[in-house]
C-alpha positions as CSV (number, residue, x, y, z in Angstrom):
1,M,0.0,0.0,0.0
2,S,1.4,3.5,-0.9
3,Q,2.1,6.1,1.8
4,K,-0.6,8.2,0.3
5,A,-3.1,5.4,0.8
6,K,-1.9,4.7,4.3
7,G,-2.3,8.4,5.1
8,W,-5.9,8.4,3.7
9,L,-6.8,5.4,5.8
10,L,-5.6,7.1,8.9
11,V,-7.5,10.3,8.2
12,V,-10.7,8.5,7.4
13,A,-10.4,6.0,10.3
14,A,-9.9,8.9,12.7
15,L,-12.6,11.1,11.4
16,A,-15.4,9.2,9.7
17,G,-17.0,8.2,12.9
18,V,-16.6,11.7,14.3
19,W,-18.7,13.5,11.8
20,L,-21.3,10.8,11.7
21,I,-21.7,11.0,15.4
22,Q,-21.8,14.8,15.5
23,N,-24.4,14.9,12.8
24,G,-26.5,12.0,14.0
25,A,-28.1,13.7,16.9
26,G,-31.5,15.3,17.1
27,T,-34.1,12.6,17.1
28,R,-35.1,10.2,19.9
29,L,-36.2,7.5,17.5
30,T,-34.0,4.4,17.7
31,P,-32.6,3.2,14.4
32,P,-32.4,-0.6,14.0
33,G,-29.1,-2.3,14.9
34,P,-27.7,-5.3,13.2
35,A,-28.6,-8.7,14.6
36,A,-25.7,-10.9,15.9
37,A,-26.4,-13.4,13.2
38,E,-25.5,-10.9,10.5
39,A,-21.9,-10.4,11.8
40,F,-18.9,-12.2,10.4
41,A,-18.9,-15.7,11.9
42,A,-15.1,-15.9,12.2
43,G,-13.4,-12.8,10.9
44,P,-13.9,-11.0,7.6
45,A,-14.8,-13.2,4.7
46,L,-16.9,-13.2,1.5
47,L,-20.4,-14.6,1.8
48,P,-20.2,-18.4,1.2
49,G,-21.6,-19.4,-2.2
50,S,-21.7,-15.8,-3.6
51,P,-20.0,-15.1,-6.9
52,V,-17.0,-12.8,-7.2
53,A,-17.1,-10.5,-10.2
54,E,-14.0,-9.0,-11.8
55,P,-13.4,-5.4,-10.8
56,L,-14.3,-2.7,-13.2
57,R,-12.2,0.2,-14.3
58,P,-12.6,3.2,-12.0
59,S,-15.6,5.4,-12.6
60,A,-17.4,7.8,-10.3
61,P,-20.7,6.6,-8.7
62,V,-23.8,8.7,-9.3
63,R,-26.6,6.8,-7.5
64,I,-27.1,4.0,-4.9
65,R,-30.0,1.7,-4.4
66,I,-30.5,-0.8,-1.6
67,P,-33.9,-2.4,-2.3
68,A,-34.3,-4.2,1.1
69,I,-34.4,-0.9,2.9
70,R,-35.9,1.2,0.1
71,V,-32.9,3.4,-0.4
72,D,-32.7,5.1,-3.8
73,A,-30.4,8.1,-3.5
74,P,-28.0,10.3,-5.4
75,M,-24.3,10.2,-4.5
76,M,-22.0,13.1,-4.1
77,R,-18.2,13.4,-3.8
78,L,-16.6,14.0,-0.5
79,G,-13.1,15.5,-0.1
80,L,-11.1,16.6,2.8
81,G,-11.6,20.0,4.5
82,A,-8.9,22.5,5.4
83,D,-8.3,20.8,8.7
84,G,-7.7,17.4,7.0
85,S,-11.1,16.0,8.1
86,L,-13.5,14.3,5.7
87,D,-16.2,16.6,4.3
88,V,-19.8,15.6,4.9
89,P,-23.0,15.5,3.0
90,P,-25.3,18.4,3.7
91,A,-26.9,17.8,7.1
92,G,-30.2,19.2,5.9
93,N,-30.5,16.8,2.9
94,T,-31.8,13.5,4.2
95,D,-31.6,11.8,0.8
96,I,-28.0,11.9,-0.3
97,V,-25.0,9.6,0.2
98,G,-21.3,10.5,0.0
99,W,-18.2,8.7,-1.2
100,Y,-14.6,9.6,-0.7
101,K,-13.6,10.9,-4.1
102,D,-9.9,10.4,-3.7
103,G,-10.3,6.8,-2.7
104,T,-11.6,3.7,-4.6
105,P,-14.8,4.3,-6.5
106,P,-17.4,1.5,-6.0
107,G,-16.9,-1.3,-8.5
108,A,-13.1,-0.8,-8.9
109,R,-10.5,-3.0,-7.2
110,G,-10.0,-2.0,-3.6
111,T,-12.2,-0.8,-0.7
112,A,-14.8,1.9,-1.6
113,I,-16.0,4.0,1.4
114,V,-19.6,5.2,1.3
115,A,-21.2,7.1,4.1
116,G,-24.7,8.5,4.9
117,H,-26.4,10.2,7.8
118,V,-28.7,8.0,10.0
119,D,-30.9,11.0,11.0
120,N,-31.0,14.7,11.7
121,A,-33.0,17.0,13.9
122,R,-36.1,16.4,11.8
123,G,-36.0,12.6,11.8
124,P,-34.6,9.6,9.9
125,S,-32.1,10.1,7.0
126,V,-31.0,7.9,4.1
127,F,-29.2,5.2,6.1
128,Y,-31.6,5.1,9.0
129,D,-32.4,1.4,8.3
130,L,-28.9,0.3,7.4
131,G,-28.7,-1.8,10.6
132,S,-31.7,-3.9,9.5
133,L,-29.9,-5.4,6.4
134,K,-29.3,-9.1,6.2
135,K,-26.4,-11.1,4.7
136,G,-27.1,-11.6,1.0
137,S,-28.9,-8.2,0.5
138,S,-28.1,-6.4,-2.7
139,V,-26.6,-3.0,-3.2
140,E,-26.6,-1.4,-6.6
141,V,-24.4,1.5,-7.6
142,D,-24.9,3.4,-10.9
143,R,-21.7,4.8,-12.3
144,Q,-20.8,7.6,-14.7
145,D,-19.7,5.0,-17.3
146,G,-23.3,3.8,-17.6
147,R,-22.6,0.5,-15.8
148,T,-24.3,-0.6,-12.6
149,A,-22.1,-2.3,-10.0
150,V,-24.1,-4.9,-8.1
151,F,-22.8,-5.8,-4.6
152,T,-23.8,-8.6,-2.2
153,L,-23.7,-8.0,1.6
154,D,-21.2,-10.2,3.4
155,A,-21.9,-9.0,6.9
156,I,-23.1,-6.1,9.0
157,E,-21.6,-5.1,12.3
158,V,-21.8,-2.4,14.9
159,Y,-18.8,-0.9,16.8
160,E,-18.4,1.4,19.7
161,S,-16.2,4.4,18.6
162,E,-13.3,3.4,20.9
163,D,-13.3,-0.1,19.4
164,F,-13.7,0.9,15.8
165,P,-11.6,-1.7,13.7
166,D,-9.8,0.7,11.3
167,Q,-7.9,-1.9,9.3
168,R,-10.9,-4.2,9.1
169,V,-13.1,-1.5,7.7
170,Y,-10.7,0.6,5.6
171,G,-8.0,-1.9,4.7
172,A,-7.1,-2.8,1.2
173,S,-9.0,-5.5,-0.7
174,E,-8.0,-7.7,-3.6
175,H,-11.7,-7.7,-4.7
176,A,-14.0,-4.8,-5.5
177,S,-15.3,-4.2,-2.0
178,L,-17.7,-1.8,-0.5
179,R,-18.2,-0.4,3.0
180,L,-21.5,1.4,3.9
181,I,-21.1,3.4,7.1
182,T,-23.5,5.3,9.3
183,C,-23.7,6.0,13.0
184,G,-25.2,3.7,15.7
185,G,-24.1,1.8,18.7
186,G,-26.3,3.5,21.2
187,F,-27.0,7.2,21.9
188,S,-25.9,9.7,24.4
189,E,-27.7,12.9,25.1
190,S,-24.4,14.7,25.5
191,T,-22.3,13.3,22.6
192,G,-24.8,11.7,20.2
193,Y,-24.3,8.3,18.8
194,R,-21.5,6.3,20.5
195,G,-20.3,4.3,17.5
196,N,-21.0,3.1,13.9
197,V,-22.8,0.6,11.9
198,V,-20.8,-0.9,9.0
199,A,-22.1,-3.0,6.2
200,Y,-19.5,-5.1,4.2
201,A,-20.1,-6.1,0.6
202,H,-18.3,-7.3,-2.5
203,L,-19.0,-7.0,-6.2
204,T,-21.0,-9.9,-7.5
205,G,-22.3,-8.6,-10.9
206,V,-22.4,-5.9,-13.4
207,R,-25.2,-4.5,-15.6
C-alpha cells in the first residue's frame, strides 16, 4: 500500500465516525441495529456461495440503491476539509449519500468507502435502516460510465467508537469491496451516537 493510501486510511479512520456521530443527533427514534447473526462468523470473509465479479475500471458513482431498505439516492463526492477531516453530505439533505472521491470508486478493485447520515434534527435520514440489512442483501451503484455495479452483503456489524476496527473497515482488498457506514451503537444525550454501523459487501455482478 502506498504512503498516500496509508495516510488516507488514517485520516478517514480517525474522522469518519466523528462526523457521523456529530451529525447523527437530534431525534429520539432508535434506528435498528444489526442482529448478531448478520456479523462475520469468524473474521472478515466473503459470503459463502456468492460469486465474485471481476473489478471494473474506476468510474465515479452517481446513485445508490438498496432495495431491502428502500434506499434510492443520489451520490456526491466527499473530499477533505482544510483541517484534514472528511467533508460531509449536507446535514439538511436527508436523501444523499457520499463517497470519498480520492479513494476507490465503487466497483473498482479495492475498498470503496460510502457514508450517509442516519438521522438529523427532523427525523430519519437515508441510512436510518442500514442496521436492518441481512447477509445476501443487494446494493446497486450506478456509475458515470453507464454501468451498474451490483454488490452482495457479506456481513453487517456495529462498533463502539473506541473499538472501531480501522484496518478491518478501511484496509485494502483484492476484490471490488464496498463499505457502507452510518452512526449507531447507542445514543448519548451529551455526545450523540456512540459508534458506527458498518455493512461489508463485495462485487458480484455488473449490468
